[in-house]
C-alpha positions in Angstrom: 0.4 -5.8 -27.5 2.0 -8.8 -26.1 -0.6 -10.1 -23.5 1.7 -12.7 -22.1 4.3 -10.2 -21.1 1.6 -7.9 -19.6 0.4 -10.7 -17.7 3.8 -11.5 -16.5 4.3 -7.9 -15.2 0.9 -7.7 -13.6 1.5 -11.3 -11.6 4.9 -9.8 -10.4 3.2 -6.6 -9.3 0.9 -8.7 -7.0 3.4 -11.5 -6.0 2.9 -13.1 -2.7 4.4 -11.3 0.3 4.9 -8.1 -1.8 3.1 -5.0 -2.6 3.2 -1.6 -4.4 4.6 1.7 -2.8 2.7 4.6 -4.1 5.3 7.5 -4.2 3.5 9.4 -6.8 2.4 12.4 -4.6 1.8 15.6 -6.6 4.0 18.6 -5.7 1.1 20.1 -3.8 0.4 17.0 -1.7 4.0 16.2 -1.0 4.5 19.8 0.2 1.8 19.5 2.8 3.5 16.4 4.0 6.8 18.2 4.2 5.2 21.2 6.1 4.2 18.8 8.7 7.7 17.9 9.4 8.9 21.5 8.9 11.1 20.5 5.7 11.1 23.0 2.7 9.6 21.2 -0.3 12.0 21.6 -3.2 13.2 19.5 -6.1 16.3 18.4 -4.1 14.6 17.6 -0.9 11.8 15.4 -2.7 14.6 13.8 -4.5 16.5 13.0 -1.2 13.2 11.8 0.4 12.4 9.3 -2.3 16.1 8.2 -2.7 16.0 7.3 1.0 13.1 5.0 0.4 14.4 3.5 -2.9 17.7 2.9 -1.2 16.1 0.8 1.7 17.5 -2.4 0.6 15.6 -4.9 2.7 12.2 -3.1 2.2 12.7 -2.8 -1.6 14.1 -6.3 -2.2 11.9 -8.2 0.1 8.6 -6.6 0.3 7.9 -4.1 -2.6 6.9 -5.4 -6.0 6.8 -2.0 -7.7 6.8 1.7 -7.2 4.4 4.4 -8.7 6.4 7.4 -9.5 5.3 11.1 -10.1 6.5 12.7 -13.4 9.1 14.7 -11.8 10.6 11.7 -10.0 10.9 9.4 -12.9 13.2 11.9 -14.6 15.3 12.5 -11.5 18.9 11.1 -10.7 20.0 10.1 -7.2 22.8 12.2 -5.7 25.5 10.1 -7.2 23.9 10.5 -10.7 22.1 7.2 -10.9 18.7 7.4 -12.3 16.0 6.7 -9.6 14.4 4.2 -11.8 17.5 2.3 -11.9 17.7 2.2 -8.1 14.2 0.7 -8.2 15.2 -1.9 -10.8 18.4 -2.8 -9.0 16.3 -3.5 -6.0 14.3 -6.0 -8.1 11.1 -3.9 -8.0 9.3 -2.5 -11.3 9.1 1.2 -11.8 5.6 2.6 -12.7 4.1 6.1 -13.3 1.2 8.2 -12.4 -0.4 9.4 -15.7 -3.5 11.2 -14.9 -3.4 15.0 -14.7 -5.7 15.5 -11.7 -9.3 16.3 -11.6 -11.8 18.9 -12.8 -15.3 19.9 -11.9 -17.9 17.8 -13.9 -20.3 20.0 -15.8 -23.9 19.8 -14.7 -23.1 17.6 -11.5 -22.3 20.0 -8.6 -19.6 19.0 -6.1 -18.3 16.1 -8.5 -15.1 15.7 -10.3 -13.8 13.9 -13.5 -10.2 13.0 -14.0 -8.4 14.4 -16.9 -5.2 13.6 -19.0 -6.3 11.6 -22.0 -5.0 14.1 -24.4 -1.4 13.1 -25.8 -1.4 10.1 -23.4 -0.3 7.7 -26.0 2.9 10.1 -26.5 3.5 10.3 -22.9 3.2 6.5 -22.4 5.9 5.8 -25.1 8.5 8.3 -23.4 7.7 6.6 -19.9 8.2 3.2 -21.5 11.5 4.2 -22.9 12.5 5.6 -19.3 11.7 2.2 -17.7 8.2 2.3 -16.6 6.3 -0.9 -16.9 3.0 0.0 -15.4 0.9 3.1 -14.9 -1.9 4.4 -12.7 -4.8 6.5 -13.2 -7.0 7.4 -10.2 -10.8 8.4 -10.6 -12.4 10.1 -7.6 -16.0 9.2 -6.5 -17.4 11.0 -3.4 -20.3 10.0 -1.4 -22.3 13.0 -0.1 -25.3 15.2 -0.3 -23.9 17.2 -3.3 -23.7 21.0 -3.3 -27.1 21.4 -4.8 -28.7 18.9 -2.1 -29.1 16.0 -4.4 -27.3 12.9 -3.3 -24.0 12.0 -4.8 -22.5 10.1 -6.7 -24.6 10.7 -9.8 -24.7 8.2 -12.6 -23.1 10.8 -14.7 -19.8 10.9 -12.6 -19.7 7.1 -12.4 -20.1 6.7 -16.1 -17.7 9.4 -17.2 -15.0 8.3 -14.8 -15.4 4.7 -15.6 -15.2 5.5 -19.3 -12.1 7.6 -18.8 -10.4 4.7 -16.8 -11.2 2.3 -19.6 -9.7 4.6 -22.3 -6.6 5.0 -20.4 -6.3 1.2 -19.6 -6.6 0.5 -23.4 -4.0 3.0 -24.3 -1.6 1.7 -21.7 -1.9 -1.9 -22.9 -1.3 -0.7 -26.7 2.0 0.9 -25.2 2.9 -2.5 -23.5 2.3 -1.0 -20.0 0.1 -2.7 -17.4 -2.6 -0.2 -16.2 -3.6 -0.1 -12.5 -7.3 0.9 -12.7 -8.1 2.9 -9.7 -11.6 3.9 -9.2 -11.6 5.4 -5.5 -14.8 5.9 -3.7 -13.7 8.3 -0.9 -14.1 7.6 2.8 -14.4 11.2 3.9 -18.1 11.5 4.6 -20.4 10.3 7.4 -21.8 7.4 5.3 -21.8 3.8 7.0 -20.2 0.7 5.4 -23.3 -0.4 3.7 -23.7 2.9 1.8 -20.1 2.5 0.7 -20.6 -1.1 -0.2 -23.6 -0.1 -2.5 -21.8 2.7 -4.2 -18.5 0.9 -4.7 -20.4 -1.9 -6.3 -22.0 0.4 -8.8 -18.7 2.0 -9.6 -16.9 -1.3 -10.1 -19.7 -2.9 -12.2 -19.6 0.2 -14.5 -15.9 0.2 -14.5 -15.7 -3.3 -15.8 -18.4 -2.8 -18.3 -16.5 0.1 -19.8 -13.2 -2.0 -19.6 -14.8 -4.6 -21.7 -16.3 -2.1 -24.4 -12.6 -0.7 -24.7 -11.5 -4.4 -25.1 -9.0 -4.2 -22.4 -7.5 -7.6 -21.7 -8.4 -8.1 -18.0 -5.3 -10.6 -17.6 -3.1 -7.5 -18.2 -4.3 -5.1 -15.5 -4.3 -4.6 -11.9 -7.3 -3.2 -10.0 -6.7 -0.6 -7.0 -10.0 0.0 -5.4 -11.1 1.3 -1.9 -12.3 -1.3 0.6 -15.8 -1.4 1.8 -15.3 0.9 4.8 -17.2 3.2 7.1 -16.8 7.0 6.3 -14.3 8.8 8.5 -17.2 10.8 10.2 -19.6 7.9 10.6 -20.5 7.5 14.4 -20.5 3.9 14.0 -17.1 2.4 12.7 -17.2 -1.1 11.1 -15.0 -3.7 12.6 -11.9 -5.2 11.1 -13.8 -8.5 10.4 -16.9 -6.7 8.9 -14.8 -4.7 6.6 -13.0 -7.8 5.5 -16.1 -9.8 5.0 -18.0 -7.2 3.1 -15.0 -6.0 0.9 -14.4 -9.7 -0.1 -18.2 -10.3 -0.8 -18.3 -7.0 -2.8 -15.1 -7.9 -5.0 -16.5 -11.5 -5.6 -19.6 -10.0 -7.0 -17.8 -7.4 -9.3 -14.3 -8.4 -10.1 -13.8 -11.1 -12.8 -11.2 -13.9 -11.8 -9.3 -13.2 -14.9 -7.8 -10.1 -13.1 -4.5 -11.1 -11.8 -4.7 -9.3 -8.5 -6.2 -6.4 -6.4 -3.8 -3.8 -4.7 -5.8 -1.9 -2.3 -5.5 1.8 -1.6 -5.3 3.0 2.1 -7.8 5.9 1.3 -6.8 7.8 4.6 -6.9 4.9 7.0 -4.4 4.6 9.9 -1.1 2.6 9.2 -2.5 -0.2 11.4 -6.0 -0.3 10.1 -5.0 -0.6 6.5 -2.8 -3.6 7.5 -5.2 -5.2 9.7 -7.9 -5.1 7.0 -5.8 -6.5 4.3 -4.7 -9.4 6.6 -8.3 -10.3 7.6 -9.2 -10.4 3.9 -6.3 -12.7 3.2 -7.2 -14.9 6.2 -10.7 -15.6 4.6 -8.9 -17.2 1.7 -10.3 -19.1 -1.3 -10.1 -16.0 -3.6 -9.8 -16.0 -7.3 -7.1 -13.0 -7.4 -4.3 -12.2 -5.1 -4.9 -9.4 -2.6 -2.0 -7.0 -1.8 -1.4 -3.2 -1.0 -0.6 -0.2 -3.1 -0.3 2.1 -0.2 1.0 5.8 0.0 0.5 7.5 3.3 0.1 4.1 5.1 3.7 3.1 4.1 5.3 6.6 4.2 4.0 8.3 7.2 6.5 6.7 9.7 9.7 6.9 7.5 8.8 10.5 6.6 8.5 11.5 10.3 11.5 9.4 11.3 13.7 11.2 8.5 12.4 14.7 9.1 14.6 16.0 6.3 17.9 15.2 8.2 20.7 13.4 6.6 21.6 12.0 10.0 18.2 10.3 10.1 18.3 8.4 6.9 18.8 5.0 8.6 16.0 5.7 11.0 13.7 6.5 8.1 14.7 3.3 6.3 13.9 1.2 9.3 10.6 2.6 9.8 9.9 1.9 6.0 11.1 -1.5 6.2 8.9 -2.1 9.2 5.7 -0.8 7.6 6.5 -2.6 4.5 7.2 -5.9 6.4 4.1 -5.6 8.2 2.0 -5.3 5.0 3.9 -8.1 3.4 2.8 -10.3 6.3 -0.9 -9.1 5.7 -0.8 -10.2 2.1 -0.3 -13.8 3.4 -2.6 -13.5 6.4 0.3 -13.7 8.7 0.2 -10.3 10.4 -0.7 -9.9 14.2 -1.1 -6.6 16.1 1.6 -7.8 18.5 4.3 -7.5 15.8 3.7 -3.8 15.8 5.0 -3.4 19.2 8.4 -4.9 18.3 11.1 -2.3 17.6 10.9 -1.3 13.9 
């Protein structure tokens, strides 16, 4: 393992004014999104959509530091035969790969999940590296709720096993000279308030970093991808932008070592503008030991997907919509975004 090279890639992933495009939707997830725009999800249509994004020259070269790919996508070629990973590299962005294999029910913990995919991961990482991937992503899913047996979740069991798997994955990545994105996501689907999210996320982050140390993961060679401290979607009292920013920064300062080069937030189901506004408010607080940026999927892609709608004649419109959202979030990484900018034509 060459830590200097890992650190160089990690720092490039969280470079000021840039963020990470999460284009790693599973076949099932992207089918739902294509269904919403009445486009059949085939290998060809998925390729065409992602090629449209990767050929968005302004967005990719100016505002995107890296792209998380799904296994299907990393092996695909563009219509002209160019590997999609080459399109990403040519734009100056770094190709990455989602390596977890989804979730399974966690035994003895009703309603809770554990992420799987560690078997043969070392072999897969070698192939992904040869294909051009320089970072990877593994997502752990932690739910807040009553649980199916009436006991409150998350349980310490779910937090522990998911943190352990994240750390094992991260260690394997670094051994393969790949920067791990460590993603422990506390879901915002419930009716919990921001303080409950804060408490649970703090427990999850503390356990994750404890396991990372046990597995001897070099913190300078990783990127953290957490949720924000935020109200559940069904909570009657939604926290303000400033409260989300203040509590998220306070939570991260309490849990995340300064050795970590950067934190790339997931959007977690927030609206496009909310995800941007929250990131912007955090960067305006300033005086932070790590860089704060974005690693958004739907919050970057909803607008271009709708504008494209599967029609070749709409490619330019889709690219304009993608460039606009990427630019808005790039401004937020520097605390320079303003709501009025959203009203300007994309």
